[in-house]
N, C-alpha and C positions, 0 to 999 in steps of 0.2 A: 701755493698762496692764491693764484689766480686761475680760474677755469674760463676758457673762451668757448662759448657755445655757438655753433654755426649751423642752422637748419639750411638744408639745400635740396632743391629738386631740379634736375636737368640743368645744371650749371657747369657743364664739362669745360666750356671755353673760359671760364673765370677762375677756376680753382687754383691753378698753378700761380697766377699772378696774385690772387688774394693771399695765398700761403706765403709768398715772398714778401709782400708788404707787412703782413701780420707778424711774421717772425722777426723782421727787422725792428718792429716796435717792441715786441716782448723782450728780445735780447737787451734792448736799451734800457728797459725798466729794471733789470737786474733782480728780478723776483722769480721764484719757482713757478712754473706754469704747466698747464695742459691745455691742449686744443681738442675739443670734441666736435667732430663733423657728424651731423645727424642726416644721413641720407634718406630722405622721405620718399622712398620707392622710385628713385630715378630710372628712366628708361633709356637714357643715353649712356655715354661712357663715363659718367661721373664717378661711379664706384671704382673703376679701374684706375682713374687718375688719383683717387684717394689712396689706393694701395700703393701706388708709386711713391707718394709723399711719405707714407708711413714707413717705408723701408729706410728712409734717411733720417727719421726723427722719432725717437722712442716716446716723446711727449705727445705724439698725435694718437688720438683714439677715434675709432669709427664706429658709429652705431647705425646699422642698416635696417631700415623697416622692410617688412615683407611686401607692402604696397604703399601707395600714397595715402597717408592719413591726414595730411594738412599741417600747416605751419605751427598751429597751436600744440598739436601732438608732438611735433618734433622739438619745440622749445621745452614742453613738459618733460620729455625723455632726457633732454639735456640737463634739466634741473635734477632729475633723479640720478643720473650717472656722474654728475660733476662732483669733484672732491675738494675743490678750492674753497677758501674762506670767502672769496669774492668771485661772483660769476658775471662775466660780460657776454652779452648776446649781440650779434650783428648779422646782417644778411650776407649772402654769398655772391650777390650780383655786382659787387664793387661800387655800389652807390654809397654805402657807408664807408668812412674812412677810418682805418685802424689807428691813425695818428691821434684821434680824439680820445682814445681809451686811457692813456696816462693822465690826462687832465681830469677826466671824469673820475677815475679812481682817487686822485688827489683830493677832488672836491668831496667825494664820499667820506674820505677819512678826516679832512680838515674841518668839515661842518658836522661831523658825527651823524651822517644820514644813513638810511637804510637802502635807498634807491636813488639813482640819478638817471634821468630819462634824456635821451637825445632829442634836441629840437631842431628840425631842418628848417631854420628860419629863412634860408634862401634856397628853396626847393628846386631841383632841376628835373621837373616832370612836365609832361604835356599839360596844356591848359585845363582840359576837362577833368583830368585826374586831380589837379590841385583844387579846383572848385568843389568837386565831390568830397575831398578830404577836409576842406574848410567847413563845409556844411556838417559833415559827420562829427568833426571835433566840437563844433558849436552845440550840436544836439547832445553829445556826450556830456559836455560841461554842465548844460542845463539840467539834464536828468540825474547826473551822479553828484554834482556839486564839487567835482574835482577840477583843479585849475591848470593842469598840464596842457600846454599848447598843442602838442603833437603826439596823439596816442598811437599813430601808425608807424612811428619810427622804431625799428627793431633794435637799434644801437642803445642799449641800456646797461647799467652796472648795478648789480644787486649784492647785498650781503646774503650769504647762504641761508641764514636763519629766516630771512624774510619770505623766502619762496618755499620753505619746507611745509609740506602738507597742503599745498596750494592745489585746489581742484580746478583743472583747465579742460575745456572741451569747446567744440565748435570753433568760433573765431575769437575766443576769449583772451588770446594773447594781447589783443589791442587794449583790453581793459584791466591788465595787471596792475597798473598804477592806481586805478580806482579801487580795486579790490584791496590792495595793500594799504591805501589810505584809510579805507573803511576799517581795516584790522588795527589801525593805530600806529603803523610804521611811518617813518619820516621820509617823505618823497619830495624831491626837487628835480630841476631840469637844467640842461646845459646846452648852449648853442653849439651845433656840430656842423661840419662840412658835408654837403650832399653833392654827389657827382651824378652826371647824366649816365644812363645805362648805354654802354657801347656795344656789348655782346650779349647774346642770349635774348630770350623773350620774357616779358613781364608775366607774372602769374596773377596779376590783379585783374578782376573782372566784375561784372554786375552781380554774379552769383555770390561772391565773397561779400560784397557790399550788403546784399539783402540779408545773408546769414548774420552778418556783423550787427545789423540793425536789431534783429530779434534777440541776439545775445546781449545787446545793450539794455534792452527792456528787462531781461532777466537779472542783469547786474544791478540795475536801478531798483528793481523790486527787492533783490536780496539785501542791498544796503539799507533800505528803509524799513522793510517789514519781515526780515528773516527770522527775527526772534518772536514776533507775535503777528503772523499773517492774518489772524482773525480781525485785527484792527482795520485793515483796508477792506477785506471782504465783508466784515460785519457792518461798517459804516455804509458801504454802498448798498448791501442788502437791506439795512434798516431804512435808508432813504426810499428805496423802491418800494418796500413793503408798506411804509407809512403813507406815501403818496397814493399808492394803489388802494390801500384800505380806506383812506379819506374819500377818495373819488367814488369808490364802490358804496360806501355808506351814504354819501350824498345822493347818488342815483336811486339807491333803494328807498331812501326817505322820500325822494321826489315821486317815485311810483306809488308809494303807500298813500301819500297825501294828495297828490294831483292826478294820480292814475296814468303817469307818463309810460310810454312803451320803452322797454330796455332792449329787446331782442335785436332791433334794427339799428342800434346806436353803437358805432365803433368805439366810442370813449368807454363804454361799459366793458367791452371785450378787452380793450387795452389796459384798463385798470386791473382787471383780474389777472392778466399776464404779468403786470408789474408786481403785483402781490406775490405771485408764484415765483417769479424771478428773484425777488427780495429774499424769500425763504431759502431758495437755492444757493444764493450768495452766502447767506449766513452759514448754511450747512457746509459749503465749500470751505469757508473760513475755519470752521471747527475741525474739519478733516485735515486741512493744511497745518493747523496748530498741532494736532496729534502727530503728523509726519515730521514736523520740525523737532518735536520732543524725541522721536525715535532717532532722527539723524544725529542730534547731539548726544543721545544716550549710548549709541554704538561706538565701539573702539575708543571710549574715554574722551570723546570730543567735548569741548566746553564752549560756551558762548562768550568767552573772553580770552585774551592773550596777555601774558605777563612779560613786561619788557625786562625787568630784573628783580632780584630779591637781595636785599642788603642785610 
């Protein structure tokens, strides 16, 4: 019934305690379950600890990566290997509390939702990390139009069907709620407990923040223009080409009527460049449109998702 997906990287010190807390919660729910640990290329003793746990519980599954591919890849693998009707994801650093899972599953079922996202409303992190997270969440809401408060919280509960055929790469795990909202799934959030990290080292750094920003740009573009990218490229190209053309026409007329010099005027060169860039943007939009048609044409992909057929 329930699959628990836990991506981890060098969390040797936390695995045993996480397992103890998690199993207590799952046993109390009285539902069939499986726990998938996705070892994202750990270089410490994490895998050995996982094997020890596996000996005592047949419901444990271990997916071990050959090297470190990142949290998004680990969550994606968890979705692929999970067999439960409901999938819950959480971090292995003990900052997410498994005690929140039953309430989130209940909310998922009671409100007939597709996704319930954890909201760390009393976050136990360092000040600079909270500030960066607040800025990133505000930027994400403005670009995607999605209203979830905390996109960085891994603790979430999904229906299996909502994450089927979901394309994830880079740092896209942060934007799964935005992607699912765009696809028409019902997404809500739930206030969850957040603990301070006591053991191990955080994997959060400026590189992940930078990569996450560029992935956000891709998500925002995909939400708004994935079906007809020529709309954005064509509009930008048309504006540039029109402005450049008007300025060039004016300058040429000025030269023909008043004999003005054009070779030493930066405005003349700039207007020609604008016209050229405008044509390039329009061409890019046409090529992007062709690529989108190819994308949806292969493997039977469609540009819509049906919730049910009555």
